[in-house]
C-alpha positions in Angstrom: 0.0 0.0 0.0 1.4 3.4 -1.0 1.0 6.1 1.6 0.8 9.7 0.4 1.2 12.6 2.8 -1.1 15.5 3.0 1.6 17.6 1.5 1.7 15.3 -1.5 -2.0 15.6 -2.0 -1.9 19.4 -1.7 0.9 19.5 -4.3 -1.2 17.3 -6.6 -4.3 19.4 -6.2 -2.3 22.5 -6.9 -0.8 20.8 -10.0 -4.3 19.9 -11.2 -5.8 23.3 -10.4 -8.3 21.8 -8.0 -10.6 24.4 -6.7 -12.2 24.5 -3.2 -15.7 24.7 -4.8 -17.0 24.2 -8.3 -17.2 27.1 -10.7 -20.6 28.1 -12.2 -19.7 26.3 -15.5 -19.1 23.1 -13.5 -22.4 23.6 -11.6 -24.2 23.8 -15.0 -22.5 20.5 -16.1 -23.7 18.8 -12.9 -27.3 19.9 -13.6 -27.0 18.3 -17.0 -25.7 15.1 -15.4 -28.6 14.8 -13.0 -31.0 15.4 -15.8 -29.4 12.6 -17.8 -29.3 10.2 -14.9 -32.9 9.2 -15.4 -32.0 8.2 -18.9 -28.8 6.3 -17.8 -30.8 4.3 -15.3 -32.8 2.8 -18.2 -29.7 1.3 -19.8 -29.7 -2.5 -18.9 -26.7 -4.1 -17.3 -25.3 -0.9 -15.8 -24.4 -1.4 -12.2 -22.7 2.0 -11.5 -22.0 5.2 -13.3 -19.5 7.7 -11.7 -18.4 11.1 -12.8 -14.6 11.1 -12.9 -11.5 13.1 -13.8 -11.5 16.9 -13.8 -15.2 17.6 -13.1 -15.3 15.2 -10.2 -12.2 16.8 -8.8 -13.4 20.5 -9.1 -10.7 20.9 -11.6 -12.7 21.4 -14.8 -12.7 24.5 -16.9 -15.2 26.2 -19.3 -14.3 23.9 -22.2 -14.3 20.6 -20.2 -16.3 17.5 -21.1 -18.0 15.1 -18.7 -16.0 11.9 -18.2 -17.9 8.8 -17.0 -16.6 5.6 -15.3 -19.0 2.7 -15.8 -19.3 -0.6 -14.0 -21.3 -3.3 -15.9 -22.6 -6.7 -15.2 -20.3 -9.6 -16.1 -20.1 -10.3 -19.8 -22.0 -7.2 -20.7 -19.3 -4.6 -21.2 -19.6 -4.4 -25.0 -23.4 -4.3 -24.9 -23.4 -1.5 -22.4 -20.8 0.4 -24.4 -22.9 0.4 -27.5 -26.2 1.2 -25.7 -24.6 4.1 -23.9 -23.1 5.4 -27.2 -26.4 5.1 -29.0 -28.2 6.9 -26.1 -25.8 9.8 -26.2 -25.7 10.0 -30.0 -29.5 10.2 -30.1 -29.4 13.2 -27.7 -26.4 14.6 -29.5 -24.4 14.5 -26.2 -21.6 12.2 -27.1 -18.1 13.7 -27.2 -16.5 13.8 -30.7 -13.4 15.2 -32.2 -15.3 18.3 -33.3 -17.7 18.6 -30.3 -16.0 18.4 -26.9 -17.2 21.0 -24.5 -20.0 19.8 -22.1 -20.4 16.5 -23.9 -20.3 13.1 -22.2 -17.1 11.0 -22.7 -17.4 7.3 -22.4 -13.8 6.7 -21.6 -13.8 3.9 -19.0 -15.7 0.7 -18.5 -15.1 -2.3 -16.3 -17.2 -5.4 -15.4 -18.2 -6.4 -11.9 -15.4 -9.0 -11.9 -12.6 -6.5 -12.6 -13.0 -4.2 -9.6 -9.4 -4.5 -8.3 -7.2 -1.8 -9.8 -3.9 -2.9 -8.2 -2.6 -4.2 -11.6 -3.6 -0.9 -13.2 -1.5 1.2 -10.9 2.0 2.3 -11.7 4.7 2.9 -9.2 3.7 5.7 -6.7 0.5 6.2 -8.6 -0.7 9.3 -6.7 -3.1 10.3 -9.5 -5.0 6.9 -9.5 -5.2 7.1 -5.7 -6.7 10.6 -6.0 -8.9 9.6 -8.9 -10.5 6.8 -6.9 -11.0 9.1 -3.9 -12.8 11.7 -6.0 -15.2 9.5 -8.0 -18.7 10.8 -7.8 -21.3 8.0 -8.2 -24.6 8.9 -9.7 -25.9 5.4 -10.1 -25.2 2.5 -7.6 -26.9 -0.9 -8.1 -26.3 -4.0 -6.0 -24.0 -2.1 -3.7 -21.3 -2.3 -6.4 -19.7 1.0 -5.7 -19.1 0.0 -2.1 -17.6 -3.3 -3.3 -15.3 -1.4 -5.7 -14.1 0.8 -2.8 -13.6 -2.2 -0.5 -11.6 -4.0 -3.0 -9.4 -1.0 -3.6 -8.5 -0.5 0.1 -4.9 0.2 -0.9 -6.1 3.6 -2.1 -7.4 4.4 1.4 -10.7 5.7 -0.1 -13.5 6.7 2.2 -17.0 7.0 0.8 -20.4 7.3 2.6 -22.6 6.5 -0.3 -25.6 4.4 0.9 -28.1 4.8 -2.0 -28.9 1.8 -4.0 -31.0 1.2 -7.1 -32.2 -2.4 -7.5 -32.1 -4.2 -10.8 -35.0 -6.2 -12.0 -34.2 -9.9 -12.2 -34.0 -11.1 -15.8 -35.5 -14.3 -17.1 -33.2 -17.0 -18.4 -34.4 -16.5 -22.0 -33.5 -12.8 -21.9 -30.1 -13.7 -20.3 -29.4 -16.1 -23.1 -30.5 -13.6 -25.7 -28.2 -11.0 -24.3 -25.3 -13.5 -24.2 -25.7 -13.8 -27.9 -26.0 -10.1 -28.4 -22.9 -9.4 -26.4 -20.9 -11.7 -28.7 -22.3 -10.1 -31.9 -21.6 -6.6 -30.6 -18.1 -7.5 -29.6 -17.5 -9.0 -33.1 -18.6 -5.7 -34.6 -16.8 -3.3 -32.2 -13.6 -5.1 -31.3 -11.9 -4.8 -34.8 -12.8 -1.1 -35.0 -11.6 -0.4 -31.5 -8.3 -2.2 -32.1 -7.8 -0.4 -35.4 -8.2 3.0 -33.6 -5.7 1.7 -31.0 -3.2 0.9 -33.7 -3.6 4.3 -35.4 -2.7 6.0 -32.1 0.5 3.9 -31.9 -0.7 1.9 -28.9 -0.6 4.7 -26.3 0.1 4.0 -22.6 -3.1 3.8 -20.6 -5.4 2.2 -23.2 -6.8 -1.2 -22.2 -9.1 -3.3 -24.4 -10.4 -6.5 -23.0 -13.7 -8.3 -22.1 -13.5 -6.9 -18.5 -12.0 -3.4 -19.0 -12.3 -0.8 -21.8 -10.1 2.2 -20.9 -9.7 4.7 -23.7 -7.5 7.3 -22.0 -5.1 7.7 -24.9 -3.4 10.7 -23.1 -2.8 9.0 -19.8 -0.7 11.5 -17.8 -0.1 9.5 -14.6 3.6 9.2 -15.1 4.0 12.9 -15.9 1.9 13.9 -12.9 3.7 11.5 -10.5 7.1 12.8 -11.6 6.0 16.4 -11.3 4.3 16.0 -7.9 6.5 13.5 -6.1 9.9 13.7 -7.6 10.4 17.2 -8.8 12.3 19.4 -6.3 
């Protein structure tokens, strides 16, 4: 377990331009998030959705987007990804290369059996530690967010979220049908996703698997760690 001092965290917050309270532009984004939460709840197989990165940290600026971290049911990561993408495209709220400000970025998915982030952490990963601490859950089903926090005790995260939204139990036929859909969707999306990964020269921080989809092609954790912890 890596222990970071209060001084380390203060330096990190200064480096990230974390503010003591959100700006008006951030408050507007949060209003948008709560309005969309009712839509996100209707997407099947979503266990948790958290706001993450700059907006969750009070470090966003007027041109920031809205990054989401999503936990899905086992064997449903590709299905949830395409359903969330379609939902945001229909409402014209998906982040694109030409439309960035205030749009939703589907940058990080994991399944319920990939909660432990130890293997994702780099040495002295102060940013990941802080990232987990500052996650802001807007949906929490089956107590999954608390499970995520418990598994990642190495990050010393404290969270008092008690709300829970229950999933309806699915019939066996529907489960089988979605198993087939998941395979079909993966066959469609995986080649395209890997092609984009190759075009970007396999950037550090991108993960493509059946349990984790992490699309941070500009993962700055090494840069931030070196600047905060090792720079005199």
